[in-house]
Each structure stands twice: as C-alpha cells, then as structure tokens.
C-alpha positions, 0 to 999 in steps of 0.5 A: 543508454537504454537496456535491451528488454528481456524476452518477458518484457518484449513479449508483453509489449508485443501482447500490449500492442495486440491488445491496443490494436484490438481495442481500436479495432472494436470501436472502429467497424472499418478496421475490424472489416479490413482485418476480417478481410486480411484473415486476422481474428479481431473480429472475434475479439473479446472486447465488445464493439462499444467498449468504453476506452476512457472513464467518464468524469464522474468516474475518475472524480469518484476514484479521486475521492476515494483515494484521498479518503483512503490516504486520509484514513491510512494516516489517522490509522498510522497516527493513532496507532502510534499514539496508542503504542506510545501509551502502552511504552509509557504504561509498561516503562514507568510500571517497570521502573517504579517496581525496580526503584521500590523492590524490597531487598528479599525479593532479589533477582526474580523481582528485578528480572520482571522490572527489567522485562516490563521496561524492555516491553515498554522500549518495544512499544515505543519503538512500534509507536515511533515507527508508525509516526515515521510511516505516516510522515513517509506516506505524507511525503509520497503523497506531495 
C-alpha cells in the first residue's frame, strides 16, 4: 500500500506539474495562446519560448565521460590514500615496536609509553588505510 504524501510532498508535486506545464507551453505557441485567453500567466513565464527540453547527444556524452573520469579519479584517490596510510602505519608501528623491544632498563616508563603511543598511532593509520580500501571497494560495487 502506498503511503500518502506529506503536505510538503503534495506541494512539491503540484509545483512540479505547474512547472512542466509551463515548459510545455513555452515550446507550443497554441498552448500559450489558450492559457493567455483563459487568464493564466503562462505567457509571462520565465521560461523562454525556445528553451531546450532535452540535452543534445554531445552534452550527454560529455557528462557521461566526465562522470566516468571522476569516478576513476575517486577510486584512484582512495586506493593511493590507503597505500600511504598503510606506509605510515608500518613506519610508526615498526619504530614503536623496535623502541619497545630495545629499551634500556634505566629509561623506564616514559620510553615505554612513547613506544606504545607510536604503536597506537600505527594502528590508527592502519585503520585509516583499511577504511580507505573499503570505501574504494564500496564505490566500485555501487557503480556496477
């Protein structure tokens, strides 16, 4: 069962019908004259009489081409970002691990905290890299 439209939805649908009627009347002089005779203001519509209703084939081709290029650039950006985040994760995690393993006993708790902080930053960067790859995969699935 279809739910009834809200008041805003009903107003939007009515405005769309009026706009489409004005657009059709702008292209057909007979309808424009009938509307003017009936007292409607379609003759004073903001739509020009020669307004194009559909896009040309060249414009559609250009929009589709740019959409595909933008999608490819977004995918590439997510994947390169993921690789960079993984590189930072590896660097921070490895350095934190080596500092923690080779700590002299006299440095104590401060050095150990710094090592764990570096490993935590490495985990954070690994999460960013992983989420970037998941975004890329989701975008690729959405496109198909």
